[in-house]
N, C-alpha and C positions, 0 to 999 in steps of 0.2 A: 504494500500500500504506500502511495506517495506521501511524502511530507508536504503538507499544505502550508505555504508561507504567505504571510501578510507583510506589507510594507507600509510604513508611516513616513511620508516624505517623498517628494518627486524630483529631487535635485540630481546633480551629476553623480554623486556617490550611490544613490539609490539605483540609478540606471546601471552603474558599473556592477554592483552586486547582482542585479537581476540578470544581466548578460552572462555572468559567471554561473549562477545556479541553474539557469535555463539549459545549460549544457550538461547538467548532472542527471544521472538516472535516478528515478524515485523521488524527484522533487518537483513541485508545481507551484507557480505563482498564482495564488488564489485571490488575492485582494490587494488593492493599493489605495491608501488614504492620502488625500492631498489637502492643501490649505483651502482650495476651492474645488467644487465638483468638476469644473472645466479642466483644471490641471490633473486631477485624478483620472478623469476619463481619457485624457490625452496619453497619460502614462500606461493605463490599463489596456489601451488599444494596441499596444505592442505585443501583448501576450494572450494567447487563446485561453478563454475561460476566466481570465482575471476580471474581477468586479471592482468598480470604482466606488469610493466613499469619500465624503467630506467631513465625517465625524468618526473619531477613533472608537468611541464606545459602540456606535452602531456597527462598525466593521467587526469588532470583536464579538458582539452578540450574534450577528447574523452569519459571519463567515466561520467563526470558531477555528482559527488557524492553529496549527501545531507549533509554530514558531513565528516570531515577528522580528523584522529588521527596522530599527529606528534610525533614520537619517535626517535629523533635524538640526537647525542652527543652535548654537550654544544656549541662547536665551530661552529656547522652547522646551527645555528638558524638565523633568521632575514628575509632573502629573501623569504623563504617558507611561513612564516606567513603573510608577506605583500601580497603575491599573493592571499592567501585565503581571506584576509580582502578586497582586491580590488574587488574580485569576490562575496563577501558577503556570503562566505561559513562558517558555524559554525565549530569551531575546538576545539579539546581536545589536549593539549600539555603536554608532560612530563616535569618535572622539571629537572635541572634548566633551566630558560628561555634563558640563554646565558652565556657569560663570563663577558662581559662589558655592562654597561647600554646603552652606545651609540648605540649598535647594534640593540636593540629592543625598545628603547624609542619611535621611530616613530610608531612602531606597536601598542604599548600601546595607543598612542594618537588617532590612526585611529580606533582602537577597540571601544574606548569610544565614539568617534564622530559618528560612525555608529551604536552603540548599538548592536554590533554583539554578538551572543551567543558564549561563550567560557567557557572552564573549564581547570584547571591545576591540575596535579597529585599530589597534596599535600594530599595523602591518610590518613595521621595521623589525619586529621580533622574529618574523618569519623569513627574513632575508638569509641567504646562504652566508653572506659576509658576516652577519652577526653570530651565526652558529660557529663559524670558523674562528672568529675573534674569541668567543667563549672558550673554545678548545685551546687556543694558543695562550690565553691568559693563565691556564693551569700550570704553564711552564715558567711563569715569571711572576713578579710582584708589580701590581699596578699602583702607581703613585698619584697620577693626575689624569683628568679628562678635560678636553677642550671641545666644545660644540659650536657649530655655526649654522645659522639659518639666515642666509643673506639673499634677499630678493626684492621684488617690487610689490607695490600695493595692488591687490585685486580690486578692480573698479566695480565688479559685480561678484557676488551680491552686495547690496548696499549695507546690510547689517554688519559686514566684516569690518568696515571702517569706523563703527561706533563701539565705544567701550561697553555700553549696555547691551550690545548685540553679540559681540564676539568675545569680550573679555580682553581683547588685545592680541597681538601676534604671539606673545609668549604662551598664552593660554591656548590659542587656536592652532598654531603651527609648531612652535618649538617644543610643545608638549611631547612630541615624538622623541626628541633628544633627551628630555628629562626622563622619559620612560626607559630609554636605553641606558642612561646612567644607573638607574635602579636595577635594571635587568643584568647589567654587566659588572657593576661596581658595589652595589649594596644600597641599603636604605639611607635616605637623606636625613640628617639630624638638624641642619640649620640652613636657612636661606637668607641671603641678603641681596637686594635688587636695586638697580638704578635704571630708570627709563627716561626718555626724553622725546619731546615733540619738536623736530627740527625743520621739517620741510613740507611733508605731504598735506598737513592741515591747511597750509597756505595756498595750495594749488588744486586740491580736491575738496569740493564743497561737502560739508557734513562729516568731515573726518575729525575725530577727537582721540583716536588711539595713538599711543606712542609709536614713533617710527624708528627709534633706535633704543637698544637696551642691552644690559649685561646683568646676569644673575650668577652669583657665586654660591656654591653649596658645599657644606661639610658633610662628608659621607662616612658612615660607620667604618671604623678601622683606620681612619686617618687619611683617606683619599680626599682630594680637593677637586671639585669640578666647576668649571665656568662655561656658561652658554651665552653667546652673544647673538643678537638678531637685529635685522633691519628690514624694513619694507619700503625704503626710500630710493632704491636703485632703479635705473631705467630698465634693467632686465636681471634675470636670475644670475647669481654668481657662484655661491657655494653652500651646500647643505651636507652636514655629516658630523661625525664624532671621532675625535682622535684620542686614543688611549696611550699614555706614556708609561712604559713599563721598564723593568730592569733588563729586559731582553731587547728593547727597542720600541718602536712606535707602530701602533695598529691604526691605520686610517680607514674608517668605515664610511662608505658611501652607498647610495642606492644602487650603484652599478657594480660594486664589489668591494674587496678589501685589499689594501696594500700593507704588507708586513715588512717594516724596515728594520733590519737587524744590523749588527756590527759589520758584517762582511758581505751581506747580500740583501736584496729586496725581492720579495715574492709577491706576485699579484694573483688574486683569486677572483674570478668573475662570477657574478650572480647568474644562476641558470633558472631556478624555479620562480614562479610568479607568486609573490607573497600574498596577494589578494585571493588567489585560488586556494592557497593553503589555509588561510584563516577561515574561508567559507567552508572548505571541506572539514576542517576540525570542528567547527560549530555544528554543522548538520550531522556529522558522525555522532557527536555527543547527543543531539536530539533524538537520533534514531536508536542509539544503543545504550545511552546513559554513561558512556565512557568519556570523561572529560580530559583525559591525559594529553590529548593533542592540542587543547586550547592553551595558548601561551599567555593570554591576558583575559582574565575574567573580570567581572564588575568590581568585586572587592579589591582585587589587586590594582586595577586601573584607577580606582578611587585614590590610592596613595599617590600615583603620578599626578592626577588632577589636583589633589590637595596641595602639592608642592607648587604648581603653577599659580594656583589661587593665592598661595602664601606670598608669592613674589609681588603680586599687586598690593597686598597688605603691607609688605615691607616698604614699598615705595610710598604708600600713603602715610605710614607712621615714621619713616626715616630710620628704621632700626631693623635688626635681624629678627627673623621668626624661627623659633626652635620647635623641634618635634621630639616627643618623648615616647619611644616605643611605637606602638600602633595607635596611640591616642591622638586627639586633635592637637593642632598647633598651640603653643603657649608663647607668651611674650617674655622677653628676658627681664 
């Protein structure tokens, strides 16, 4: 029997996931819920038997999907996830989880309590380069990580350039690198951030997010990580994470890994599609109950989101934000 999947959201990433799962055996796209009926009907028209909805609760009541994909802007999260948790419906949600932790902390708690199957779109965890970096790290001591998300300002969608719509570039994009720091180096214990508005707000109407920023993190065990980002460039420049170890440097990019040692440099190219792998892992878990292939579930992803949200708090308060174990952040 096919897994019947519902989608909430009709944007680019919803379409991307739909194209992937449409190629899988035993999976069908049963319903799509959009902001308007027009957008939902347009998206549903791409798939046989998919029904369009403009109301999430109506979709869940009528369609009764086996799993749901949530592909919504950052400011739109919280209530949708809670509806799914209360109904016991497994869900895959795109990052970031929200803008402020208070919005989705209750969702995290309920997901853990119910042991609900969830997955989050931290697709970098599924890159071959990241798996190889983890392997090579076992042969050395990692001391520092430097991350870069250097690009331009997306002119659409408009919510991206509003702080109350996206949370800013560090929350919306650089969260991938924060998640890699956690995945490869350990849990973050302290965050100190500096953001600035230098250019884009003067040339793109309605922009109030910072267009430059740097965040420094203290990681358990003594590792120090710094991630810098900008969205003021005329075109994309560099995105990735560099790990500095006792054996050399590991440069992780979306295209592959460069391992720079004392006497030689070895390059490893990414072969597998991380988006396919994350979808396969989630739907395998829905079908079998085996979650071992999911590399980022909701509770774990919440920790990465919590760090990015703390960066905004650090900027507002002008001081570091500390974390104690798995608890909420605390002020020094």
